[in-house]
mmCIF file of the C-alpha atoms, coordinates in Angstrom:
data_MODEL
# 
_entry.id   MODEL 
# 
loop_
_atom_site.group_PDB 
_atom_site.id 
_atom_site.type_symbol 
_atom_site.label_atom_id 
_atom_site.label_alt_id 
_atom_site.label_comp_id 
_atom_site.label_asym_id 
_atom_site.label_entity_id 
_atom_site.label_seq_id 
_atom_site.pdbx_PDB_ins_code 
_atom_site.Cartn_x 
_atom_site.Cartn_y 
_atom_site.Cartn_z 
_atom_site.occupancy 
_atom_site.B_iso_or_equiv 
_atom_site.pdbx_formal_charge 
_atom_site.auth_seq_id 
_atom_site.auth_comp_id 
_atom_site.auth_asym_id 
_atom_site.auth_atom_id 
_atom_site.pdbx_PDB_model_num 
ATOM 1  C CA . MET A 1 1  ? 0.000   0.000  0.000   1.00 0.00 ? 1  MET A CA 1 
ATOM 2  C CA . ASP A 1 2  ? 2.881   2.399  0.706   1.00 0.00 ? 2  ASP A CA 1 
ATOM 3  C CA . THR A 1 3  ? 4.157   2.244  -2.856  1.00 0.00 ? 3  THR A CA 1 
ATOM 4  C CA . LEU A 1 4  ? 0.685   2.934  -4.188  1.00 0.00 ? 4  LEU A CA 1 
ATOM 5  C CA . ILE A 1 5  ? 0.213   6.042  -2.035  1.00 0.00 ? 5  ILE A CA 1 
ATOM 6  C CA . TYR A 1 6  ? 3.746   7.407  -2.352  1.00 0.00 ? 6  TYR A CA 1 
ATOM 7  C CA . GLY A 1 7  ? 3.741   7.025  -6.099  1.00 0.00 ? 7  GLY A CA 1 
ATOM 8  C CA . PHE A 1 8  ? 1.806   8.552  -8.922  1.00 0.00 ? 8  PHE A CA 1 
ATOM 9  C CA . PRO A 1 9  ? -1.713  7.977  -7.490  1.00 0.00 ? 9  PRO A CA 1 
ATOM 10 C CA . GLY A 1 10 ? -0.795  9.793  -4.272  1.00 0.00 ? 10 GLY A CA 1 
ATOM 11 C CA . THR A 1 11 ? 0.428   12.744 -6.277  1.00 0.00 ? 11 THR A CA 1 
ATOM 12 C CA . LEU A 1 12 ? -2.831  12.870 -8.207  1.00 0.00 ? 12 LEU A CA 1 
ATOM 13 C CA . ILE A 1 13 ? -4.866  12.713 -5.001  1.00 0.00 ? 13 ILE A CA 1 
ATOM 14 C CA . VAL A 1 14 ? -2.962  15.626 -3.485  1.00 0.00 ? 14 VAL A CA 1 
ATOM 15 C CA . ILE A 1 15 ? -3.209  17.670 -6.698  1.00 0.00 ? 15 ILE A CA 1 
ATOM 16 C CA . GLY A 1 16 ? -6.957  17.071 -6.777  1.00 0.00 ? 16 GLY A CA 1 
ATOM 17 C CA . LEU A 1 17 ? -7.402  18.087 -3.139  1.00 0.00 ? 17 LEU A CA 1 
ATOM 18 C CA . VAL A 1 18 ? -5.391  21.263 -3.652  1.00 0.00 ? 18 VAL A CA 1 
ATOM 19 C CA . GLN A 1 19 ? -7.385  22.144 -6.771  1.00 0.00 ? 19 GLN A CA 1 
ATOM 20 C CA . LEU A 1 20 ? -10.597 21.762 -4.777  1.00 0.00 ? 20 LEU A CA 1 
ATOM 21 C CA . ALA A 1 21 ? -9.216  23.889 -1.944  1.00 0.00 ? 21 ALA A CA 1 
ATOM 22 C CA . LYS A 1 22 ? -8.132  26.668 -4.331  1.00 0.00 ? 22 LYS A CA 1 
ATOM 23 C CA . LYS A 1 23 ? -11.768 27.747 -4.496  1.00 0.00 ? 23 LYS A CA 1 
ATOM 24 C CA . TYR A 1 24 ? -11.565 28.748 -0.835  1.00 0.00 ? 24 TYR A CA 1 
ATOM 25 C CA . ILE A 1 25 ? -7.960  29.908 -0.342  1.00 0.00 ? 25 ILE A CA 1 
ATOM 26 C CA . GLU A 1 26 ? -5.570  32.261 -2.067  1.00 0.00 ? 26 GLU A CA 1 
ATOM 27 C CA . ASN A 1 27 ? -3.367  30.736 -4.742  1.00 0.00 ? 27 ASN A CA 1 
ATOM 28 C CA . ARG A 1 28 ? -0.152  31.559 -2.861  1.00 0.00 ? 28 ARG A CA 1 
ATOM 29 C CA . TRP A 1 29 ? -1.044  29.070 -0.093  1.00 0.00 ? 29 TRP A CA 1 
ATOM 30 C CA . SER A 1 30 ? -1.456  26.089 -2.417  1.00 0.00 ? 30 SER A CA 1 
ATOM 31 C CA . PRO A 1 31 ? 2.153   24.776 -2.107  1.00 0.00 ? 31 PRO A CA 1 
ATOM 32 C CA . LEU A 1 32 ? 1.918   24.746 1.684   1.00 0.00 ? 32 LEU A CA 1 
ATOM 33 C CA . LEU A 1 33 ? -1.481  23.101 1.474   1.00 0.00 ? 33 LEU A CA 1 
ATOM 34 C CA . ALA A 1 34 ? -0.062  20.441 -0.870  1.00 0.00 ? 34 ALA A CA 1 
ATOM 35 C CA . ILE A 1 35 ? 2.625   19.606 1.701   1.00 0.00 ? 35 ILE A CA 1 
ATOM 36 C CA . ILE A 1 36 ? 0.029   19.408 4.474   1.00 0.00 ? 36 ILE A CA 1 
ATOM 37 C CA . PHE A 1 37 ? -2.221  17.161 2.371   1.00 0.00 ? 37 PHE A CA 1 
ATOM 38 C CA . GLY A 1 38 ? 0.785   14.971 1.520   1.00 0.00 ? 38 GLY A CA 1 
ATOM 39 C CA . ILE A 1 39 ? 1.682   14.553 5.186   1.00 0.00 ? 39 ILE A CA 1 
ATOM 40 C CA . ILE A 1 40 ? -1.926  13.768 6.087   1.00 0.00 ? 40 ILE A CA 1 
ATOM 41 C CA . LEU A 1 41 ? -2.291  11.239 3.277   1.00 0.00 ? 41 LEU A CA 1 
ATOM 42 C CA . VAL A 1 42 ? 0.897   9.381  4.151   1.00 0.00 ? 42 VAL A CA 1 
ATOM 43 C CA . SER A 1 43 ? 0.096   9.523  7.874   1.00 0.00 ? 43 SER A CA 1 
ATOM 44 C CA . LEU A 1 44 ? -3.310  7.988  7.244   1.00 0.00 ? 44 LEU A CA 1 
ATOM 45 C CA . THR A 1 45 ? -1.744  5.080  5.391   1.00 0.00 ? 45 THR A CA 1 
ATOM 46 C CA . ASN A 1 46 ? 0.856   4.498  8.144   1.00 0.00 ? 46 ASN A CA 1 
ATOM 47 C CA . TYR A 1 47 ? -1.312  5.035  11.205  1.00 0.00 ? 47 TYR A CA 1 
ATOM 48 C CA . GLU A 1 48 ? -0.402  1.679  12.792  1.00 0.00 ? 48 GLU A CA 1 
ATOM 49 C CA . ASN A 1 49 ? 3.370   2.077  12.736  1.00 0.00 ? 49 ASN A CA 1 
ATOM 50 C CA . TRP A 1 50 ? 4.056   5.739  12.061  1.00 0.00 ? 50 TRP A CA 1 
ATOM 51 C CA . THR A 1 51 ? 7.734   6.625  11.569  1.00 0.00 ? 51 THR A CA 1 
ATOM 52 C CA . PRO A 1 52 ? 9.649   9.817  10.787  1.00 0.00 ? 52 PRO A CA 1 
ATOM 53 C CA . GLU A 1 53 ? 10.130  8.449  7.282   1.00 0.00 ? 53 GLU A CA 1 
ATOM 54 C CA . ALA A 1 54 ? 6.380   8.796  6.804   1.00 0.00 ? 54 ALA A CA 1 
ATOM 55 C CA . LEU A 1 55 ? 6.674   12.503 7.579   1.00 0.00 ? 55 LEU A CA 1 
ATOM 56 C CA . VAL A 1 56 ? 9.449   12.889 5.029   1.00 0.00 ? 56 VAL A CA 1 
ATOM 57 C CA . GLY A 1 57 ? 7.449   10.878 2.512   1.00 0.00 ? 57 GLY A CA 1 
ATOM 58 C CA . GLY A 1 58 ? 4.475   13.191 3.014   1.00 0.00 ? 58 GLY A CA 1 
ATOM 59 C CA . ILE A 1 59 ? 6.628   16.277 2.543   1.00 0.00 ? 59 ILE A CA 1 
ATOM 60 C CA . VAL A 1 60 ? 8.118   14.856 -0.654  1.00 0.00 ? 60 VAL A CA 1 
ATOM 61 C CA . LEU A 1 61 ? 4.668   13.914 -1.911  1.00 0.00 ? 61 LEU A CA 1 
ATOM 62 C CA . GLY A 1 62 ? 3.488   17.467 -1.296  1.00 0.00 ? 62 GLY A CA 1 
ATOM 63 C CA . LEU A 1 63 ? 6.541   18.964 -2.987  1.00 0.00 ? 63 LEU A CA 1 
ATOM 64 C CA . VAL A 1 64 ? 6.113   16.783 -6.033  1.00 0.00 ? 64 VAL A CA 1 
ATOM 65 C CA . SER A 1 65 ? 2.446   17.672 -6.210  1.00 0.00 ? 65 SER A CA 1 
ATOM 66 C CA . SER A 1 66 ? 3.037   21.393 -5.986  1.00 0.00 ? 66 SER A CA 1 
ATOM 67 C CA . GLY A 1 67 ? 5.783   21.420 -8.572  1.00 0.00 ? 67 GLY A CA 1 
ATOM 68 C CA . PHE A 1 68 ? 8.561   22.522 -6.237  1.00 0.00 ? 68 PHE A CA 1 
ATOM 69 C CA . TRP A 1 69 ? 10.446  19.326 -6.930  1.00 0.00 ? 69 TRP A CA 1 
ATOM 70 C CA . ASP A 1 70 ? 11.043  20.324 -10.565 1.00 0.00 ? 70 ASP A CA 1 
ATOM 71 C CA . PHE A 1 71 ? 11.585  23.960 -9.609  1.00 0.00 ? 71 PHE A CA 1 
ATOM 72 C CA . SER A 1 72 ? 14.448  23.080 -7.247  1.00 0.00 ? 72 SER A CA 1 
ATOM 73 C CA . LYS A 1 73 ? 16.477  21.304 -9.962  1.00 0.00 ? 73 LYS A CA 1 
# 
């Protein structure tokens, strides 16, 4: 299940949630919201044995979703 959430489907879920939230927030907050949604999504999948790696995985998922990953290269 971890590979499924961390991979491409997780990115699409976070992008979709951020796009829905953009109706209610300013556009400048969307990258932060993507990171928060990524952390929440990964935390929900690892609720039984949560580790710091899950936090990092959520941050990376949020960064990939918001486009910062490509921007930092």
